[in-house]
PDB file as gemmi writes it, atoms N, CA and C in Angstrom:
CRYST1    1.000    1.000    1.000  90.00  90.00  90.00 P 1                      
ATOM      1  N   MET A   1     -43.476  -1.353  -8.570  1.00  0.00           N  
ATOM      2  CA  MET A   1     -43.249  -1.191  -7.251  1.00  0.00           C  
ATOM      3  C   MET A   1     -42.911  -2.684  -6.733  1.00  0.00           C  
ATOM      4  N   PHE A   2     -41.867  -2.806  -5.946  1.00  0.00           N  
ATOM      5  CA  PHE A   2     -41.272  -4.141  -5.395  1.00  0.00           C  
ATOM      6  C   PHE A   2     -41.384  -3.984  -3.767  1.00  0.00           C  
ATOM      7  N   GLU A   3     -41.411  -4.950  -3.018  1.00  0.00           N  
ATOM      8  CA  GLU A   3     -41.392  -5.265  -1.801  1.00  0.00           C  
ATOM      9  C   GLU A   3     -40.012  -5.764  -1.485  1.00  0.00           C  
ATOM     10  N   ILE A   4     -39.197  -4.978  -0.500  1.00  0.00           N  
ATOM     11  CA  ILE A   4     -37.813  -5.653  -0.135  1.00  0.00           C  
ATOM     12  C   ILE A   4     -38.083  -5.522   1.409  1.00  0.00           C  
ATOM     13  N   TYR A   5     -37.043  -6.202   1.986  1.00  0.00           N  
ATOM     14  CA  TYR A   5     -37.079  -6.295   3.528  1.00  0.00           C  
ATOM     15  C   TYR A   5     -35.490  -5.517   3.878  1.00  0.00           C  
ATOM     16  N   VAL A   6     -35.652  -4.555   4.714  1.00  0.00           N  
ATOM     17  CA  VAL A   6     -34.523  -4.042   5.319  1.00  0.00           C  
ATOM     18  C   VAL A   6     -34.413  -4.315   6.824  1.00  0.00           C  
ATOM     19  N   PRO A   7     -33.213  -4.386   7.314  1.00  0.00           N  
ATOM     20  CA  PRO A   7     -33.037  -4.724   8.881  1.00  0.00           C  
ATOM     21  C   PRO A   7     -33.396  -3.637   9.451  1.00  0.00           C  
ATOM     22  N   LEU A   8     -34.247  -3.595  10.681  1.00  0.00           N  
ATOM     23  CA  LEU A   8     -34.203  -2.534  11.660  1.00  0.00           C  
ATOM     24  C   LEU A   8     -32.950  -2.479  12.639  1.00  0.00           C  
ATOM     25  N   LEU A   9     -32.702  -1.424  13.017  1.00  0.00           N  
ATOM     26  CA  LEU A   9     -31.467  -1.262  13.886  1.00  0.00           C  
ATOM     27  C   LEU A   9     -31.683  -1.723  15.282  1.00  0.00           C  
ATOM     28  N   ARG A  10     -32.853  -1.574  15.734  1.00  0.00           N  
ATOM     29  CA  ARG A  10     -33.150  -2.141  17.060  1.00  0.00           C  
ATOM     30  C   ARG A  10     -33.455  -3.704  16.985  1.00  0.00           C  
ATOM     31  N   GLY A  11     -32.918  -4.475  17.747  1.00  0.00           N  
ATOM     32  CA  GLY A  11     -33.414  -5.842  18.047  1.00  0.00           C  
ATOM     33  C   GLY A  11     -32.600  -6.840  16.903  1.00  0.00           C  
ATOM     34  N   GLN A  12     -32.290  -7.993  17.316  1.00  0.00           N  
ATOM     35  CA  GLN A  12     -31.728  -8.748  16.382  1.00  0.00           C  
ATOM     36  C   GLN A  12     -32.779  -9.602  15.388  1.00  0.00           C  
ATOM     37  N   GLY A  13     -32.535  -9.868  14.323  1.00  0.00           N  
ATOM     38  CA  GLY A  13     -33.304 -10.622  13.264  1.00  0.00           C  
ATOM     39  C   GLY A  13     -34.581 -10.143  13.020  1.00  0.00           C  
ATOM     40  N   GLU A  14     -34.889  -8.710  13.079  1.00  0.00           N  
ATOM     41  CA  GLU A  14     -36.128  -8.036  12.536  1.00  0.00           C  
ATOM     42  C   GLU A  14     -36.025  -7.372  11.425  1.00  0.00           C  
ATOM     43  N   TRP A  15     -36.736  -7.388  10.669  1.00  0.00           N  
ATOM     44  CA  TRP A  15     -36.809  -6.774   9.353  1.00  0.00           C  
ATOM     45  C   TRP A  15     -38.035  -6.055   9.034  1.00  0.00           C  
ATOM     46  N   ARG A  16     -38.185  -5.029   8.194  1.00  0.00           N  
ATOM     47  CA  ARG A  16     -39.433  -4.353   7.947  1.00  0.00           C  
ATOM     48  C   ARG A  16     -39.450  -4.402   6.466  1.00  0.00           C  
ATOM     49  N   ALA A  17     -40.668  -4.795   6.008  1.00  0.00           N  
ATOM     50  CA  ALA A  17     -40.993  -4.841   4.538  1.00  0.00           C  
ATOM     51  C   ALA A  17     -41.079  -3.334   4.000  1.00  0.00           C  
ATOM     52  N   VAL A  18     -40.695  -2.997   3.038  1.00  0.00           N  
ATOM     53  CA  VAL A  18     -40.636  -1.520   2.336  1.00  0.00           C  
ATOM     54  C   VAL A  18     -40.895  -1.489   0.921  1.00  0.00           C  
ATOM     55  N   GLU A  19     -41.330  -0.490   0.562  1.00  0.00           N  
ATOM     56  CA  GLU A  19     -41.683  -0.385  -0.810  1.00  0.00           C  
ATOM     57  C   GLU A  19     -40.463   0.062  -1.539  1.00  0.00           C  
ATOM     58  N   ALA A  20     -40.127  -0.467  -2.858  1.00  0.00           N  
ATOM     59  CA  ALA A  20     -38.871  -0.028  -3.395  1.00  0.00           C  
ATOM     60  C   ALA A  20     -39.090   0.042  -4.981  1.00  0.00           C  
ATOM     61  N   VAL A  21     -38.283   0.706  -5.752  1.00  0.00           N  
ATOM     62  CA  VAL A  21     -38.334   0.831  -7.224  1.00  0.00           C  
ATOM     63  C   VAL A  21     -36.822  -0.022  -7.622  1.00  0.00           C  
ATOM     64  N   HIS A  22     -37.062  -0.901  -8.563  1.00  0.00           N  
ATOM     65  CA  HIS A  22     -36.249  -1.400  -9.114  1.00  0.00           C  
ATOM     66  C   HIS A  22     -35.315  -0.516 -10.109  1.00  0.00           C  
ATOM     67  N   VAL A  23     -34.033  -0.343  -9.738  1.00  0.00           N  
ATOM     68  CA  VAL A  23     -33.246   0.389 -10.555  1.00  0.00           C  
ATOM     69  C   VAL A  23     -32.523  -0.413 -11.524  1.00  0.00           C  
ATOM     70  N   GLY A  24     -32.088  -1.571 -11.326  1.00  0.00           N  
ATOM     71  CA  GLY A  24     -31.504  -2.662 -12.340  1.00  0.00           C  
ATOM     72  C   GLY A  24     -30.734  -3.616 -11.596  1.00  0.00           C  
ATOM     73  N   GLY A  25     -30.655  -4.685 -12.141  1.00  0.00           N  
ATOM     74  CA  GLY A  25     -29.926  -5.737 -11.630  1.00  0.00           C  
ATOM     75  C   GLY A  25     -30.559  -6.228 -10.314  1.00  0.00           C  
ATOM     76  N   MET A  26     -29.765  -6.245  -9.158  1.00  0.00           N  
ATOM     77  CA  MET A  26     -30.173  -6.341  -7.842  1.00  0.00           C  
ATOM     78  C   MET A  26     -30.232  -5.099  -7.144  1.00  0.00           C  
ATOM     79  N   ARG A  27     -30.360  -4.021  -7.766  1.00  0.00           N  
ATOM     80  CA  ARG A  27     -30.465  -2.722  -7.088  1.00  0.00           C  
ATOM     81  C   ARG A  27     -31.714  -2.120  -6.918  1.00  0.00           C  
ATOM     82  N   TYR A  28     -32.140  -1.743  -5.870  1.00  0.00           N  
ATOM     83  CA  TYR A  28     -33.446  -1.064  -5.589  1.00  0.00           C  
ATOM     84  C   TYR A  28     -33.458   0.300  -4.784  1.00  0.00           C  
ATOM     85  N   ARG A  29     -34.101   1.258  -5.209  1.00  0.00           N  
ATOM     86  CA  ARG A  29     -34.287   2.423  -4.336  1.00  0.00           C  
ATOM     87  C   ARG A  29     -35.424   2.378  -3.381  1.00  0.00           C  
ATOM     88  N   ILE A  30     -35.314   2.578  -1.996  1.00  0.00           N  
ATOM     89  CA  ILE A  30     -36.271   2.680  -1.135  1.00  0.00           C  
ATOM     90  C   ILE A  30     -37.035   3.846  -1.251  1.00  0.00           C  
ATOM     91  N   ILE A  31     -38.385   3.640  -1.268  1.00  0.00           N  
ATOM     92  CA  ILE A  31     -39.154   4.857  -1.375  1.00  0.00           C  
ATOM     93  C   ILE A  31     -40.122   4.839  -0.093  1.00  0.00           C  
ATOM     94  N   GLY A  32     -41.060   5.809   0.078  1.00  0.00           N  
ATOM     95  CA  GLY A  32     -42.100   5.923   1.237  1.00  0.00           C  
ATOM     96  C   GLY A  32     -41.363   6.684   2.244  1.00  0.00           C  
ATOM     97  N   THR A  33     -41.824   6.381   3.434  1.00  0.00           N  
ATOM     98  CA  THR A  33     -41.510   6.989   4.620  1.00  0.00           C  
ATOM     99  C   THR A  33     -41.312   5.991   5.870  1.00  0.00           C  
ATOM    100  N   MET A  34     -40.331   6.320   6.810  1.00  0.00           N  
ATOM    101  CA  MET A  34     -39.991   5.334   7.803  1.00  0.00           C  
ATOM    102  C   MET A  34     -40.939   5.823   8.828  1.00  0.00           C  
ATOM    103  N   PRO A  35     -41.782   4.777   9.540  1.00  0.00           N  
ATOM    104  CA  PRO A  35     -42.758   5.088  10.565  1.00  0.00           C  
ATOM    105  C   PRO A  35     -41.715   5.744  11.590  1.00  0.00           C  
ATOM    106  N   GLU A  36     -42.348   6.567  12.266  1.00  0.00           N  
ATOM    107  CA  GLU A  36     -42.144   7.087  13.618  1.00  0.00           C  
ATOM    108  C   GLU A  36     -41.632   5.991  14.832  1.00  0.00           C  
ATOM    109  N   GLY A  37     -40.439   6.200  15.364  1.00  0.00           N  
ATOM    110  CA  GLY A  37     -40.135   5.129  16.254  1.00  0.00           C  
ATOM    111  C   GLY A  37     -39.057   4.046  15.770  1.00  0.00           C  
ATOM    112  N   GLU A  38     -39.104   3.932  14.393  1.00  0.00           N  
ATOM    113  CA  GLU A  38     -38.244   2.873  13.930  1.00  0.00           C  
ATOM    114  C   GLU A  38     -36.906   3.428  13.376  1.00  0.00           C  
ATOM    115  N   GLU A  39     -36.001   2.715  13.315  1.00  0.00           N  
ATOM    116  CA  GLU A  39     -34.780   2.832  12.629  1.00  0.00           C  
ATOM    117  C   GLU A  39     -34.340   1.882  11.784  1.00  0.00           C  
ATOM    118  N   TRP A  40     -34.217   2.202  10.477  1.00  0.00           N  
ATOM    119  CA  TRP A  40     -33.918   1.154   9.498  1.00  0.00           C  
ATOM    120  C   TRP A  40     -32.301   1.364   9.299  1.00  0.00           C  
ATOM    121  N   ALA A  41     -31.673   0.300   8.673  1.00  0.00           N  
ATOM    122  CA  ALA A  41     -30.440   0.307   8.469  1.00  0.00           C  
ATOM    123  C   ALA A  41     -30.040   1.121   7.184  1.00  0.00           C  
ATOM    124  N   PHE A  42     -31.057   1.187   6.231  1.00  0.00           N  
ATOM    125  CA  PHE A  42     -31.259   2.040   5.013  1.00  0.00           C  
ATOM    126  C   PHE A  42     -32.384   2.804   5.243  1.00  0.00           C  
ATOM    127  N   THR A  43     -32.246   4.066   4.695  1.00  0.00           N  
ATOM    128  CA  THR A  43     -33.200   5.020   4.873  1.00  0.00           C  
ATOM    129  C   THR A  43     -33.998   5.283   3.204  1.00  0.00           C  
ATOM    130  N   PRO A  44     -35.277   5.656   3.320  1.00  0.00           N  
ATOM    131  CA  PRO A  44     -35.726   6.254   2.190  1.00  0.00           C  
ATOM    132  C   PRO A  44     -35.089   7.099   0.990  1.00  0.00           C  
ATOM    133  N   GLY A  45     -35.062   6.571  -0.088  1.00  0.00           N  
ATOM    134  CA  GLY A  45     -34.065   7.309  -0.966  1.00  0.00           C  
ATOM    135  C   GLY A  45     -32.685   6.856  -1.345  1.00  0.00           C  
ATOM    136  N   GLU A  46     -32.443   5.919  -0.363  1.00  0.00           N  
ATOM    137  CA  GLU A  46     -31.130   5.096  -0.887  1.00  0.00           C  
ATOM    138  C   GLU A  46     -31.303   3.869  -1.660  1.00  0.00           C  
ATOM    139  N   GLU A  47     -30.184   3.934  -2.511  1.00  0.00           N  
ATOM    140  CA  GLU A  47     -30.136   2.808  -3.151  1.00  0.00           C  
ATOM    141  C   GLU A  47     -29.321   1.522  -2.618  1.00  0.00           C  
ATOM    142  N   VAL A  48     -29.823   0.403  -2.604  1.00  0.00           N  
ATOM    143  CA  VAL A  48     -29.298  -0.703  -1.881  1.00  0.00           C  
ATOM    144  C   VAL A  48     -29.261  -2.030  -3.007  1.00  0.00           C  
ATOM    145  N   GLU A  49     -28.181  -2.822  -2.586  1.00  0.00           N  
ATOM    146  CA  GLU A  49     -28.103  -3.971  -3.399  1.00  0.00           C  
ATOM    147  C   GLU A  49     -28.812  -5.259  -2.497  1.00  0.00           C  
ATOM    148  N   CYS A  50     -29.653  -6.085  -3.161  1.00  0.00           N  
ATOM    149  CA  CYS A  50     -30.486  -6.929  -2.591  1.00  0.00           C  
ATOM    150  C   CYS A  50     -29.976  -8.278  -2.902  1.00  0.00           C  
ATOM    151  N   ASP A  51     -30.057  -9.382  -2.133  1.00  0.00           N  
ATOM    152  CA  ASP A  51     -29.988 -10.742  -2.170  1.00  0.00           C  
ATOM    153  C   ASP A  51     -31.481 -11.364  -1.902  1.00  0.00           C  
ATOM    154  N   THR A  52     -31.528 -12.644  -2.610  1.00  0.00           N  
ATOM    155  CA  THR A  52     -32.840 -13.342  -2.496  1.00  0.00           C  
ATOM    156  C   THR A  52     -32.479 -14.234  -1.154  1.00  0.00           C  
ATOM    157  N   THR A  53     -33.380 -14.183  -0.152  1.00  0.00           N  
ATOM    158  CA  THR A  53     -33.135 -14.961   1.071  1.00  0.00           C  
ATOM    159  C   THR A  53     -34.397 -15.735   1.344  1.00  0.00           C  
ATOM    160  N   GLU A  54     -34.216 -17.042   1.650  1.00  0.00           N  
ATOM    161  CA  GLU A  54     -35.428 -17.959   2.052  1.00  0.00           C  
ATOM    162  C   GLU A  54     -35.535 -17.771   3.667  1.00  0.00           C  
ATOM    163  N   VAL A  55     -36.674 -17.175   3.898  1.00  0.00           N  
ATOM    164  CA  VAL A  55     -37.238 -16.775   5.282  1.00  0.00           C  
ATOM    165  C   VAL A  55     -37.967 -17.961   5.853  1.00  0.00           C  
ATOM    166  N   LYS A  56     -38.635 -18.804   5.037  1.00  0.00           N  
ATOM    167  CA  LYS A  56     -39.545 -19.915   5.488  1.00  0.00           C  
ATOM    168  C   LYS A  56     -39.274 -20.776   4.476  1.00  0.00           C  
ATOM    169  N   LYS A  57     -39.593 -22.177   4.725  1.00  0.00           N  
ATOM    170  CA  LYS A  57     -39.355 -23.312   3.590  1.00  0.00           C  
ATOM    171  C   LYS A  57     -40.105 -22.920   2.506  1.00  0.00           C  
ATOM    172  N   GLY A  58     -39.563 -22.685   1.404  1.00  0.00           N  
ATOM    173  CA  GLY A  58     -40.038 -22.476  -0.063  1.00  0.00           C  
ATOM    174  C   GLY A  58     -40.414 -21.025  -0.143  1.00  0.00           C  
ATOM    175  N   LYS A  59     -40.290 -20.173   0.773  1.00  0.00           N  
ATOM    176  CA  LYS A  59     -40.651 -18.622   0.787  1.00  0.00           C  
ATOM    177  C   LYS A  59     -39.227 -17.577   0.590  1.00  0.00           C  
ATOM    178  N   LYS A  60     -39.168 -17.187  -0.406  1.00  0.00           N  
ATOM    179  CA  LYS A  60     -37.972 -16.278  -0.468  1.00  0.00           C  
ATOM    180  C   LYS A  60     -38.391 -14.916  -0.884  1.00  0.00           C  
ATOM    181  N   VAL A  61     -37.557 -13.871  -0.414  1.00  0.00           N  
ATOM    182  CA  VAL A  61     -37.808 -12.504  -0.187  1.00  0.00           C  
ATOM    183  C   VAL A  61     -36.548 -12.051  -0.671  1.00  0.00           C  
ATOM    184  N   LEU A  62     -36.565 -10.633  -1.020  1.00  0.00           N  
ATOM    185  CA  LEU A  62     -35.510  -9.904  -1.362  1.00  0.00           C  
ATOM    186  C   LEU A  62     -35.176  -9.053  -0.217  1.00  0.00           C  
ATOM    187  N   THR A  63     -33.810  -9.258   0.373  1.00  0.00           N  
ATOM    188  CA  THR A  63     -33.537  -8.486   1.595  1.00  0.00           C  
ATOM    189  C   THR A  63     -32.203  -7.484   1.300  1.00  0.00           C  
ATOM    190  N   ALA A  64     -32.148  -6.231   1.683  1.00  0.00           N  
ATOM    191  CA  ALA A  64     -31.149  -5.419   1.393  1.00  0.00           C  
ATOM    192  C   ALA A  64     -29.892  -5.658   2.256  1.00  0.00           C  
ATOM    193  N   LYS A  65     -28.858  -5.589   1.524  1.00  0.00           N  
ATOM    194  CA  LYS A  65     -27.608  -6.260   2.081  1.00  0.00           C  
ATOM    195  C   LYS A  65     -26.542  -5.060   2.314  1.00  0.00           C  
ATOM    196  N   HIS A  66     -26.461  -4.050   1.493  1.00  0.00           N  
ATOM    197  CA  HIS A  66     -25.387  -2.898   1.638  1.00  0.00           C  
ATOM    198  C   HIS A  66     -26.033  -2.004   0.640  1.00  0.00           C  
ATOM    199  N   LEU A  67     -25.310  -0.800   0.872  1.00  0.00           N  
ATOM    200  CA  LEU A  67     -25.672   0.392  -0.095  1.00  0.00           C  
ATOM    201  C   LEU A  67     -25.155   0.053  -1.413  1.00  0.00           C  
ATOM    202  N   ALA A  68     -25.809   0.663  -2.357  1.00  0.00           N  
ATOM    203  CA  ALA A  68     -25.227   0.173  -3.702  1.00  0.00           C  
ATOM    204  C   ALA A  68     -24.005   1.341  -4.133  1.00  0.00           C  
ATOM    205  N   PRO A  69     -22.976   1.024  -4.727  1.00  0.00           N  
ATOM    206  CA  PRO A  69     -22.123   1.983  -5.140  1.00  0.00           C  
ATOM    207  C   PRO A  69     -22.428   2.889  -5.868  1.00  0.00           C  
ATOM    208  N   VAL A  70     -22.079   4.172  -5.733  1.00  0.00           N  
ATOM    209  CA  VAL A  70     -22.417   5.220  -6.555  1.00  0.00           C  
ATOM    210  C   VAL A  70     -21.619   5.103  -7.908  1.00  0.00           C  
ATOM    211  N   PRO A  71     -22.285   5.043  -9.084  1.00  0.00           N  
ATOM    212  CA  PRO A  71     -21.552   5.184 -10.288  1.00  0.00           C  
ATOM    213  C   PRO A  71     -20.645   6.319 -10.493  1.00  0.00           C  
ATOM    214  N   LEU A  72     -19.543   6.179 -11.099  1.00  0.00           N  
ATOM    215  CA  LEU A  72     -18.665   7.288 -11.144  1.00  0.00           C  
ATOM    216  C   LEU A  72     -19.002   8.048 -12.810  1.00  0.00           C  
TER     217      LEU A  72                                                      
END                                                                             
């Protein structure tokens, strides 16, 4: 299990730490449930591609950037 950060739809610059399963490369599947009253840019069950982002000096986290393409 991994922790990634997904953007919240309300407010600027707000992120939520969520549990995810590593799928391969920089792809992760979001698991768990979305708390009532929150809206995430990506929802549980979706696969996202992440980047490493420095949030504080020396602290880097995985942030969800976009939905992962569905393989053909």
